[in-house]
C-alpha positions in Angstrom: 55.0 -126.0 49.7 56.9 -122.7 50.1 59.4 -123.7 47.3 56.5 -124.5 45.0 54.9 -121.1 45.6 58.2 -119.4 44.9 58.7 -121.3 41.7 58.1 -119.0 38.7 55.5 -119.7 36.1 57.0 -120.6 32.7 57.0 -117.7 30.2 55.6 -117.9 26.7 59.2 -117.9 25.3 60.1 -120.9 27.5 57.0 -122.7 26.4 57.7 -122.1 22.8 61.3 -123.2 23.3 60.1 -126.3 25.0 57.7 -127.1 22.1 60.5 -126.4 19.6 62.8 -128.9 21.4 60.1 -131.5 21.4 59.6 -131.0 17.7 63.4 -131.4 17.2 63.4 -134.6 19.1 60.5 -135.9 17.0 62.4 -135.0 13.8 65.5 -136.8 15.1 63.4 -139.8 15.7 61.5 -139.5 12.4 63.5 -137.5 9.7 60.5 -137.7 7.4 58.7 -134.9 9.4 61.5 -132.3 8.7 59.7 -131.0 5.5 56.5 -130.5 7.5 58.4 -128.7 10.2 60.1 -126.3 7.8 56.8 -125.5 6.1 55.2 -124.8 9.5 58.1 -122.5 10.3 57.7 -120.6 7.0 53.9 -120.3 7.4 54.3 -119.0 11.0 56.8 -116.5 9.8 54.7 -115.3 6.9 51.6 -115.1 9.2 53.5 -113.0 11.8 55.0 -110.8 9.1 51.6 -110.2 7.5 50.1 -109.4 10.9 52.8 -106.8 11.5 52.3 -105.4 8.0 48.5 -105.1 8.6 49.1 -103.3 12.0 51.7 -101.0 10.4 49.3 -100.2 7.5 46.5 -99.5 10.0 48.7 -97.2 12.0 49.9 -95.4 8.8 46.3 -95.1 7.6 45.1 -93.6 10.9 48.0 -91.2 10.9 47.2 -90.1 7.3 43.5 -89.6 8.1 44.4 -87.6 11.2 46.8 -85.5 9.2 44.2 -85.0 6.5 41.5 -84.1 9.1 43.9 -81.5 10.7 44.7 -80.2 7.2 40.9 -79.9 6.4 40.3 -78.0 9.7 43.1 -75.6 9.0 41.7 -75.1 5.4 38.2 -74.5 6.8 39.5 -72.0 9.3 41.4 -70.2 6.5 38.2 -70.3 4.3 36.2 -68.9 7.2 38.6 -66.0 7.7 38.6 -65.4 4.0 34.8 -65.3 3.8 34.6 -63.0 6.8 37.0 -60.7 5.2 34.9 -60.6 2.0 31.7 -60.0 3.9 33.3 -57.3 6.1 34.8 -55.7 3.0 31.3 -55.5 1.4 29.9 -53.8 4.5 32.8 -51.4 4.7 32.7 -50.4 1.0 28.9 -49.9 1.1 29.2 -48.0 4.3 31.8 -45.7 2.9 29.6 -45.1 -0.2 26.5 -44.4 2.0 28.5 -41.9 4.1 29.9 -40.1 1.0 26.5 -40.0 -0.7 24.6 -38.6 2.3 27.3 -36.2 3.5 27.8 -34.6 0.1 24.1 -33.8 -0.6 23.1 -30.2 -0.9 21.1 -28.6 1.9 20.3 -25.3 3.5 22.8 -24.3 6.2 22.1 -22.3 9.4 22.7 -19.0 7.7 20.2 -19.8 4.9 23.0 -20.4 2.3 23.3 -23.6 0.2 26.0 -26.0 1.5 26.8 -29.7 1.8 25.4 -31.9 4.6 28.8 -32.5 6.3 29.1 -28.7 6.8 26.0 -28.6 9.0 27.1 -31.4 11.4 28.6 -29.0 14.0 25.4 -27.0 14.2 23.3 -30.2 14.4 25.4 -31.6 17.2 25.2 -28.3 19.0 21.4 -28.4 19.1 20.9 -32.1 19.7 18.5 -33.0 22.5 20.7 -35.0 24.9 17.8 -36.4 26.9 16.2 -38.1 23.9 19.7 -39.1 22.6 20.4 -41.0 25.8 16.9 -42.4 25.7 17.8 -43.8 22.3 21.0 -45.4 23.7 18.9 -46.9 26.5 16.4 -48.3 24.0 19.3 -50.0 22.1 20.9 -51.5 25.3 17.5 -52.6 26.5 16.9 -54.4 23.2 20.1 -56.5 23.7 19.0 -57.3 27.3 15.6 -58.4 26.1 17.2 -60.8 23.5 19.4 -62.2 26.3 16.4 -62.6 28.6 14.6 -64.6 25.9 17.5 -67.0 25.5 17.8 -67.4 29.2 14.1 -68.1 29.6 14.3 -70.7 26.9 17.4 -72.3 28.5 15.5 -72.7 31.8 13.5 -75.5 30.0 16.7 -77.6 29.9 19.1 -76.4 32.6 19.1 -74.2 35.8 22.8 -73.3 35.4 22.6 -71.0 32.4 23.4 -67.4 33.5 22.2 -64.1 32.1 25.7 -63.0 31.1 26.1 -66.2 29.1 22.8 -65.5 27.3 23.9 -61.9 26.7 27.2 -63.0 25.1 25.4 -65.6 23.0 22.9 -63.0 21.8 25.6 -60.4 20.9 27.7 -63.0 19.1 24.7 -64.3 17.2 23.8 -60.7 16.2 27.3 -60.2 14.9 27.3 -63.4 12.7 23.8 -62.6 11.5 25.0 -59.2 10.4 28.2 -60.3 8.7 26.7 -63.2 6.7 24.3 -62.9 3.7 20.7 -63.4 4.7 21.6 -63.7 8.4 22.6 -67.3 7.6 25.4 -67.6 10.2 23.6 -66.3 13.3 21.8 -69.5 14.4 24.8 -71.8 13.7 27.0 -69.4 15.7 24.6 -69.5 18.6 24.6 -73.3 18.6 28.4 -73.2 18.6 28.5 -70.9 21.6 25.8 -72.8 23.4 27.9 -75.9 23.0 31.0 -74.2 24.4 28.9 -72.9 27.3 27.9 -76.4 28.2 24.5 -76.7 26.6 23.7 -79.9 24.7 23.5 -79.4 20.9 20.0 -80.9 20.8 18.8 -78.4 23.4 20.5 -75.6 21.6 18.8 -76.5 18.3 15.4 -76.8 20.0 15.8 -73.4 21.6 16.6 -71.7 18.4 13.9 -73.3 16.4 11.2 -72.5 19.0 12.6 -68.9 19.2 12.4 -68.6 15.4 8.8 -69.9 15.3 7.5 -67.4 17.9 9.5 -64.5 16.4 8.2 -65.1 12.9 4.7 -65.3 14.1 5.2 -61.9 15.8 6.6 -60.4 12.7 3.7 -61.7 10.6 1.2 -60.3 13.1 2.8 -56.9 13.1 3.2 -56.9 9.3 -0.5 -57.8 8.8 -1.6 -55.0 11.2 0.7 -52.5 9.5 -0.5 -53.4 6.0 -4.2 -53.3 7.0 -4.0 -50.0 8.8 -1.5 -48.1 6.7 -1.6 -49.5 3.2 -2.7 -46.1 1.9 0.5 -44.5 3.3 2.9 -46.6 1.4 1.1 -46.2 -1.9 2.4 -42.6 -2.1 6.0 -43.4 -1.0 8.7 -43.9 -3.7 12.1 -45.5 -3.3 14.5 -43.8 -5.6 14.3 -42.3 -9.1 15.5 -44.9 -11.7 17.2 -43.7 -14.9 17.9 -46.1 -17.8 18.9 -44.0 -20.8 16.0 -41.7 -21.6 13.7 -43.7 -19.4 13.1 -42.1 -15.9 10.6 -43.4 -13.3 10.2 -43.8 -9.6 10.2 -47.3 -8.3 7.3 -47.7 -5.8 8.4 -49.2 -2.5 5.1 -51.0 -1.8 6.1 -53.7 -4.3 9.0 -54.7 -2.2 7.0 -54.4 1.1 4.1 -56.5 -0.2 6.5 -59.1 -1.8 8.5 -59.4 1.4 5.4 -59.8 3.6 3.7 -62.4 1.4 6.9 -64.4 1.0 7.3 -64.5 4.8 3.6 -65.3 5.2 3.7 -68.1 2.6 6.8 -69.7 4.2 5.6 -69.6 7.8 2.0 -70.7 7.0 3.3 -73.5 4.6 5.6 -74.8 7.4 2.8 -74.6 10.0 0.2 -76.3 7.8 2.7 -79.0 6.7 3.6 -79.6 10.3 -0.1 -80.1 11.1 -1.1 -82.0 8.1 0.9 -84.7 6.4 -1.4 -84.7 3.5 -0.6 -81.1 2.8 3.1 -81.9 3.3 2.9 -84.7 0.6 1.1 -82.3 -1.7 3.8 -79.7 -1.5 6.7 -82.2 -1.6 5.3 -84.2 -4.5 3.0 -81.9 -6.4 4.5 -78.4 -6.0 8.1 -79.4 -6.0 7.5 -81.8 -9.0 5.9 -79.0 -10.9 8.7 -76.5 -10.2 11.2 -79.2 -11.2 9.4 -79.7 -14.6 9.5 -76.0 -15.4 13.2 -76.1 -14.3 12.9 -73.6 -11.4 14.4 -76.3 -9.1 17.5 -78.2 -10.2 17.6 -81.0 -7.6 14.0 -81.8 -6.6 14.9 -84.8 -4.3 17.4 -82.7 -2.3 14.7 -80.0 -2.0 12.1 -82.6 -0.8 14.6 -83.8 1.8 15.3 -80.3 3.0 11.5 -79.5 3.3 10.7 -82.7 5.1 13.5 -82.0 7.6 12.3 -78.4 8.2 8.7 -79.6 8.6 9.8 -82.3 11.1 11.7 -79.7 13.0 8.7 -77.4 13.2 6.4 -80.3 14.1 8.6 -81.3 17.0 9.0 -77.8 18.4 5.4 -76.9 17.8 4.4 -79.8 20.0 6.9 -78.6 22.6 5.4 -75.1 22.5 1.9 -76.5 22.7 2.8 -78.5 25.7 3.4 -75.3 27.7 1.0 -72.6 26.4 1.7 -70.2 29.3 5.4 -70.3 28.6 4.7 -69.8 24.8 2.5 -66.8 25.6 5.1 -65.2 27.8 7.8 -65.5 25.0 5.3 -64.1 22.5 4.7 -61.1 24.7 8.4 -60.5 25.3 9.0 -60.7 21.5 6.2 -58.2 20.8 7.7 -55.8 23.3 11.1 -56.3 21.8 9.8 -55.5 18.3 8.0 -52.4 19.5 11.2 -51.2 21.3 13.2 -51.6 18.1 10.6 -50.0 15.9 10.3 -46.8 17.9 14.0 -46.0 17.5 13.4 -43.8 14.4 11.0 -41.8 16.5 13.6 -41.3 19.2 16.1 -40.3 16.5 13.7 -37.6 15.4 13.2 -36.3 18.9 17.0 -36.2 19.5 17.5 -34.1 16.3 14.4 -31.9 16.9 12.9 -33.2 13.6 9.3 -32.7 14.5 7.2 -29.6 14.4 6.3 -28.9 18.0 2.7 -28.4 17.1 2.5 -32.0 15.7 3.4 -33.6 19.1 1.6 -31.4 21.5 -1.0 -33.9 22.8 -0.6 -37.5 24.0 -2.7 -38.7 21.0 -0.4 -37.0 18.5 2.7 -38.5 20.2 1.1 -42.0 20.1 0.2 -41.5 16.4 3.9 -40.7 15.6 5.0 -43.7 17.6 2.5 -45.9 15.8 3.7 -44.6 12.4 7.3 -45.3 13.4 6.4 -48.9 14.3 4.5 -49.3 11.0 7.2 -47.8 8.8 9.9 -49.9 10.6 7.8 -53.0 9.9 7.7 -52.0 6.2 11.5 -51.5 6.4 12.0 -55.1 7.7 9.8 -56.6 5.0 11.5 -54.8 2.1 15.1 -55.3 3.3 14.6 -59.0 4.0 14.3 -59.7 0.2 18.0 -59.0 -0.6 20.5 -61.4 1.1 23.3 -58.8 1.6 25.4 -58.8 4.8 23.7 -56.6 7.2 21.3 -55.4 4.4 24.1 -52.9 3.7 23.0 -50.1 1.3 19.5 -51.5 0.9 18.6 -50.6 4.5 19.6 -47.0 4.0 17.8 -46.7 0.7 14.5 -48.1 2.1 14.8 -46.0 5.3 15.3 -42.8 3.3 12.3 -43.6 1.2 10.0 -44.5 4.1 10.9 -41.6 6.4 11.9 -39.2 3.7 9.9 -36.2 2.3 7.3 -38.4 0.5 6.6 -40.1 3.8 5.8 -36.8 5.6 6.8 -38.3 8.9 9.0 -35.3 10.1 8.4 -31.6 9.6 8.8 -30.0 6.2 11.5 -27.6 7.4 13.5 -30.5 8.7 13.8 -32.1 5.2 15.0 -28.8 3.7 17.4 -27.4 6.3 20.5 -28.6 8.3 21.1 -31.9 6.6 17.7 -33.1 7.5 16.9 -36.8 6.7 20.6 -37.5 5.6 21.9 -36.8 9.1 19.0 -38.6 10.8 19.5 -41.6 8.6 23.2 -41.7 9.5 22.4 -41.3 13.2 19.8 -44.1 13.1 22.1 -46.5 11.1 25.2 -45.9 13.2 23.3 -46.2 16.5 21.3 -49.3 15.5 23.7 -51.2 13.3 27.3 -50.0 12.9 28.2 -49.3 16.6 26.5 -52.4 17.8 28.2 -54.3 15.0 31.6 -53.2 16.2 30.7 -54.0 19.9 29.3 -57.4 18.9 32.5 -58.1 16.8 34.7 -57.3 19.8 32.6 -59.7 22.0 32.8 -62.4 19.3 36.6 -62.1 19.0 37.3 -61.9 22.7 34.6 -63.9 24.4 36.1 -66.9 26.2 33.7 -69.3 27.8 34.9 -72.0 30.1 36.8 -74.6 28.2 36.9 -72.6 25.0 40.5 -72.2 23.6 41.5 -68.9 21.9 41.7 -70.7 18.5 38.0 -71.7 18.7 36.6 -68.2 19.3 36.0 -67.7 15.6 32.9 -69.6 14.5 33.9 -71.7 11.5 31.6 -70.5 8.7 33.4 -72.8 6.3 32.3 -75.8 8.4 30.2 -78.2 6.4 27.6 -78.4 9.2 24.6 -76.2 9.0 21.4 -75.8 11.1 19.7 -78.4 8.9 22.4 -81.0 9.5 22.5 -80.2 13.2 18.7 -80.6 13.3 19.0 -83.9 11.5 21.7 -85.2 14.0 19.6 -84.2 17.0 16.2 -85.3 15.6 15.6 -88.4 17.6 16.6 -86.9 20.9 14.5 -83.8 20.4 11.5 -85.8 19.2 11.7 -88.0 22.2 11.8 -85.1 24.7 9.1 -83.2 22.8 6.7 -86.3 22.8 7.3 -86.8 26.6 6.5 -83.1 27.3 3.4 -83.1 25.1 2.0 -86.4 26.5 2.7 -85.2 30.1 0.8 -82.0 29.4 -2.1 -83.9 27.9 -2.2 -86.1 31.0 -2.1 -83.1 33.3 -5.0 -81.5 31.4 -7.0 -84.7 31.6 -6.4 -84.9 35.4 -7.4 -81.3 35.7 -10.7 -81.9 33.8 -11.4 -84.9 36.0 -10.9 -82.8 39.1 -13.2 -80.1 37.8 -15.8 -82.8 37.0 -15.5 -84.3 40.4 -15.7 -80.9 42.0 -18.8 -80.0 40.1 -20.5 -83.3 40.9 -19.7 -82.8 44.6 -21.1 -79.2 44.5 -24.3 -80.4 42.7 -24.8 -83.2 45.1 -24.4 -80.8 48.1 -26.9 -78.4 46.5 -29.4 -81.2 46.1 -29.0 -82.3 49.7 -29.4 -78.7 50.9 -32.6 -78.4 48.8 -34.0 -81.7 50.1 -33.2 -80.6 53.7 -35.0 -77.3 53.1 -38.0 -79.0 51.7 -38.2 -81.4 54.6 -38.0 -78.5 57.1 -40.8 -76.8 55.3 -43.0 -79.9 55.4 -42.4 -80.3 59.1 -43.4 -76.7 59.7 
């Protein structure tokens, strides 16, 4: 038995050799089978050769595809860097022009003589109010912290391990890519990219950003509507810049851009809301409106536009239900966003205080100070509406023009002497723009280039703008997962509300029954007496 156990099992080669010897013996016995044997050998050889060729072709094909994919990645990274260089060049060129234009304007110097704005800078810096200047810096830093808090609060819906410093880095990087890309188109994609590198699921990241966008847009529309209703008379008297075309000279009124920007935002947000609530309205827009625009050749590819609208509407429908499932949470985010918008919009007022731009008699009382703060909020809302129309990186150039028009001499926001002496609105414009955009832009760029989350290689720190994925494709890829979690959250909330109503009903029944019993007992006691 031991020898049998030690005996080796025959190998496949030995078996094949045994079979070959058997076939040779059969051929020796019957030579007529030799042709069949040779044909079998040839067919086996051809079969094995073809299998090897197929395997080799598959390996070569895979290698070629991998090499092509690597080449495409390298090409996309190069395209991304090239696009970033173009966008950055646009910002730098426009910034240089804005600096030159504002610093070379004629103003009245400290000695009462006419000079250029840049000559008054030493005197302006010598009289700056440092207390309000540091308050301005604190307001800007506080704005970044609030944005990080919003992201962290949203992330708590999906994970307990997302830290505030991660949210701050994500917010700063998102602000940088929003500023460097036309129409702020790269900000959300960059944030999804960073969320993923920080360990957050792509579906959760897309959900957070869509919900955040919905609440933020509702806040902007609310502030815009209040501003237009209460201060429409103010913007009717404000001009943008004098336009000269040959012998034709006119002032272009700013209210056209403000009203157009507001109504475009209003139409987009309300259309998406109504389409997410009513499929009949969605079909009307996709079939009727898009079809009409296609007939008059305002839309080239109506089918692609319909797909894009349906996808956006489905995204809104999913995230609206998620927001509705937790109204207390939605209300909290809404209040935080309102507070953030107010904090951003009072920064022109703080710039004016830092540069002593107000007549002391105009801010003597608490009511006058609040009126100036309210005007700063209103004018800043108007600024956001007008600059949102042109998809330039960081609204470079347009932002300065609109700000100068709103807070300039025709706006009568600062004192009359401030507009005429010491650089006036030109220096204040540069202070506001550098403190609220250019300096944060540099800081955000440094964070975007140096931030290294856990598991993020150095080569992946730059967000690939050339990547074919966009927020729409990310939303499409994560649609099923997000819809499933949103439906569960909404149905759970509905069940909780039903249970709460049942408890209230039962409690009221018990209370009414107790009252009836107490009344009956009282009546019986009265009868006995």
